[in-house]
VOGU-3710 file (C-alpha; in Angstrom, 3 decimals, decimal comma):
1> meyvyrpvla> 88,603/-31,782/-62,108  86,147/-29,485/-60,315  84,812/-27,491/-63,259  81,737/-26,317/-61,331  82,744/-26,199/-57,656  85,829/-23,979/-58,084  84,041/-21,183/-59,999  81,147/-21,279/-57,502  83,632/-20,891/-54,646  85,270/-17,953/-56,379
11> larvvftaqg> 81,864/-16,305/-56,798  81,019/-16,994/-53,136  84,197/-15,235/-52,038  83,254/-12,177/-54,089  79,773/-12,172/-52,533  81,139/-12,526/-48,996  83,493/-9,608/-49,619  80,688/-7,471/-51,037  78,535/-8,250/-48,000  81,396/-7,396/-45,652
21> irfdirgaen> 81,038/-10,745/-43,862  83,631/-10,797/-41,069  84,657/-14,417/-40,610  86,274/-15,693/-37,432  87,294/-19,289/-38,192  88,819/-21,401/-35,438  89,972/-25,016/-35,655  90,474/-25,067/-39,425  93,503/-27,280/-38,796  91,110/-30,006/-37,615
31> vprtggavma> 89,878/-30,552/-41,175  91,920/-33,504/-42,480  93,984/-32,859/-45,598  93,089/-36,287/-46,947  90,545/-39,010/-46,253  86,861/-39,097/-45,513  85,048/-37,332/-42,674  81,509/-36,335/-41,800  81,165/-32,613/-41,140  78,281/-32,188/-38,670
41> inhtgymdft> 76,981/-28,606/-38,702  74,421/-26,763/-36,599  71,635/-25,099/-38,555  70,460/-21,539/-37,880  70,386/-20,039/-41,376  70,102/-20,742/-45,078  73,750/-19,816/-45,724  75,212/-22,334/-43,267  76,393/-24,743/-45,948  78,322/-22,030/-47,785
51> yagyaalpsr> 80,034/-20,866/-44,594  80,938/-24,399/-43,503  82,349/-25,161/-46,934  84,369/-21,937/-46,825  85,939/-23,008/-43,520  87,313/-26,187/-45,144  89,249/-24,311/-47,825  92,437/-23,756/-45,762  92,862/-27,557/-45,822  92,164/-27,528/-49,574
61> rlvrfmakes> 89,069/-29,677/-49,114  85,708/-29,475/-50,842  82,640/-30,533/-48,870  79,868/-32,582/-50,494  76,659/-31,551/-48,763  73,539/-33,607/-48,266  70,567/-31,464/-49,297  66,865/-31,979/-49,871  66,024/-33,443/-53,236  63,830/-30,543/-54,355
71> ifghrvsgpl> 66,897/-28,282/-54,683  68,287/-30,664/-57,316  65,093/-30,301/-59,324  65,419/-26,535/-59,711  66,485/-25,390/-63,182  69,299/-23,201/-61,792  70,420/-24,816/-58,551  69,962/-28,391/-59,816  72,809/-28,435/-62,360  75,068/-26,605/-59,906
81> mrgmkhipvd> 74,348/-29,044/-57,072  74,993/-32,029/-59,317  78,102/-30,423/-60,760  79,485/-29,921/-57,247  78,703/-33,572/-56,466  76,394/-32,808/-53,576  74,067/-35,586/-52,426  70,257/-35,390/-52,807  68,130/-36,534/-49,874  64,623/-37,892/-50,216
91> rnagaasfra> 63,263/-37,650/-46,670  60,620/-40,261/-47,431  63,152/-42,790/-48,719  66,559/-42,035/-47,268  68,311/-45,371/-47,851  69,670/-44,388/-51,266  71,100/-41,074/-50,056  72,618/-42,823/-47,021  74,388/-45,301/-49,309  75,564/-42,504/-51,601
101> avnalkagei> 77,000/-40,608/-48,642  78,765/-43,684/-47,259  80,253/-44,409/-50,679  81,510/-40,829/-50,934  83,060/-41,067/-47,467  84,784/-44,346/-48,312  86,146/-42,663/-51,450  87,821/-40,067/-49,232  85,299/-37,227/-49,451  84,134/-34,898/-46,685
111> vgvfpeatis> 80,338/-35,035/-46,465  78,475/-32,167/-44,812  75,303/-32,909/-42,851  72,930/-31,044/-40,550  72,081/-33,433/-37,678  69,128/-31,240/-36,688  67,684/-31,757/-40,204  65,950/-28,343/-40,270  66,754/-24,790/-39,178  66,448/-24,199/-35,444
121> lsfelkefks> 63,915/-21,424/-34,842  65,203/-20,972/-31,280  68,842/-20,785/-32,454  69,631/-23,458/-29,857  70,725/-26,962/-30,841  67,776/-29,265/-31,408  67,942/-33,035/-30,980  70,260/-34,745/-33,451  69,134/-37,404/-35,903  71,173/-40,600/-35,553
131> gtvrmaqaag> 72,048/-40,836/-39,247  75,161/-38,677/-38,853  76,820/-41,148/-36,498  75,571/-44,241/-38,320  76,945/-42,880/-41,582  80,372/-42,222/-40,072  80,441/-45,681/-38,457  79,465/-47,407/-41,703  82,258/-45,638/-43,586  84,821/-45,891/-40,788
141> vpilpvtiwg> 85,498/-42,139/-40,663  85,506/-39,472/-37,921  82,988/-36,684/-37,366  84,021/-33,028/-37,445  81,816/-31,010/-35,033  81,190/-27,624/-36,678  79,241/-24,743/-35,181  78,339/-21,463/-36,854  77,061/-18,363/-35,098  75,900/-15,185/-36,847
151> sqrvwtknhp> 74,490/-16,899/-39,919  70,954/-16,313/-38,675  71,484/-12,550/-39,047  72,099/-12,914/-42,794  69,170/-15,129/-43,813  67,045/-17,412/-41,709  63,563/-18,825/-41,593  60,652/-16,452/-40,880  62,837/-13,338/-41,171  63,680/-11,065/-44,132
161> rrlgrtntpv> 67,007/-11,860/-45,756  69,803/-9,320/-45,359  72,088/-10,037/-48,309  73,444/-6,519/-48,758  76,539/-5,046/-47,128  75,789/-5,676/-43,453  79,337/-6,342/-42,163  77,930/-9,228/-40,149  80,374/-11,196/-37,981  80,120/-14,948/-38,624
171> litigepiet> 81,942/-17,224/-36,204  82,867/-20,753/-37,290  84,433/-23,334/-34,991  85,642/-26,747/-36,147  86,240/-29,040/-33,192  88,645/-31,926/-32,963  87,571/-35,041/-34,910  85,349/-37,453/-32,988  86,128/-41,092/-33,662  83,252/-43,440/-34,477
181> prrgdaeain> 84,225/-47,071/-33,830  82,089/-49,414/-35,920  81,000/-51,325/-32,813  80,672/-48,205/-30,674  77,409/-47,128/-29,043  75,868/-44,880/-31,700  73,537/-43,194/-29,217  76,397/-42,413/-26,834  78,486/-40,981/-29,691  75,500/-38,908/-30,800
191> ehlhavmtaq> 75,052/-37,507/-27,291  78,771/-36,718/-27,091  78,617/-34,946/-30,461  75,661/-32,873/-29,261  77,483/-31,958/-26,037  80,649/-30,933/-27,887  78,731/-28,775/-30,347  76,687/-27,202/-27,546  79,873/-26,200/-25,734  81,333/-24,771/-28,958
201> lheqqsrypt> 78,173/-22,803/-29,691  77,972/-21,351/-26,185  81,608/-20,285/-26,390  80,942/-18,518/-29,678  77,880/-16,774/-28,273  79,891/-15,562/-25,274  82,324/-13,615/-27,500  79,891/-12,418/-30,151  79,231/-8,647/-30,282  76,285/-7,669/-28,084
211> ltgddlkfvp> 73,044/-7,289/-30,013  70,297/-4,866/-29,038  66,964/-3,555/-30,266  65,440/-5,345/-33,234  68,509/-7,621/-33,502  67,435/-9,332/-30,269  65,193/-11,477/-32,462  68,389/-13,286/-33,496  69,365/-14,021/-29,885  68,168/-17,135/-27,974
221> arlggtaptp> 65,687/-16,547/-25,162  68,241/-18,140/-22,824  70,507/-15,140/-23,451  67,793/-12,528/-23,103  66,792/-12,443/-26,748  63,327/-12,521/-28,251  63,767/-15,698/-30,307  61,268/-18,422/-29,352  62,272/-20,845/-26,633  63,085/-24,408/-27,770
231> eeaalreaes> 59,641/-25,472/-26,541  57,874/-22,678/-28,435  59,946/-23,432/-31,528  59,003/-27,119/-31,378  55,304/-26,196/-31,266  55,669/-23,872/-34,254  57,478/-26,554/-36,241  54,793/-29,110/-35,401  52,058/-26,686/-36,500  53,927/-25,936/-39,739
241> mkrtrdeftg> 54,325/-29,640/-40,504  50,638/-30,221/-39,839  49,644/-27,411/-42,224  51,906/-28,891/-44,884  50,364/-32,342/-44,443  46,847/-30,898/-44,547  47,627/-28,995/-47,763  49,136/-32,104/-49,326  46,241/-34,396/-48,378  43,560/-31,762/-48,930
//
């Protein structure tokens, strides 16, 4: 029984309604009703995992997300994350979390992952880590390519959160499952996954309401927005990581 997950979902629905979030979910039928699958999700905002999980509900599936270990150590979020059977990730020793995810997949769970690992400051897809494909291959399950657009306007890195009633449109697309043969070329599958999700994201951006003024900060430079280019974003991320290392070693 899901004594924690179900009440949290009910609360999330109330919050989404209060915020006036206008969901446009396409491809929900691609979420399998039974059996394991890896849900690969792009990452532009802190609420991405809640939106992706919401999109799986029409198929009556609950998604077990892989999340950084520190969240599980928090006195409030920790018990909730464990109660919902999410999977902690230690980025310095990922073997245990990889095994836990594979075991969950083999047990018929849907496991949610962010192949980019961190939020994209440019709002474009970054390079994908190979673990998503390797995990699916090890468990013998398909990958569900999921893209979300609009999440960055609710709460994202380096911008104030907007958790009130904003009536923000959030587009979610779940593509057709991508098979992952155990002996298949993991790099080729990873590139295909990236291409599929890029196409989905561009399609979503093409039909999203036009943003102007200050909201251009949520639009990629490629589309005339003021978000950093992928190159500028990569430099900022590298500088941030260096500051973190310096603080840790200092």
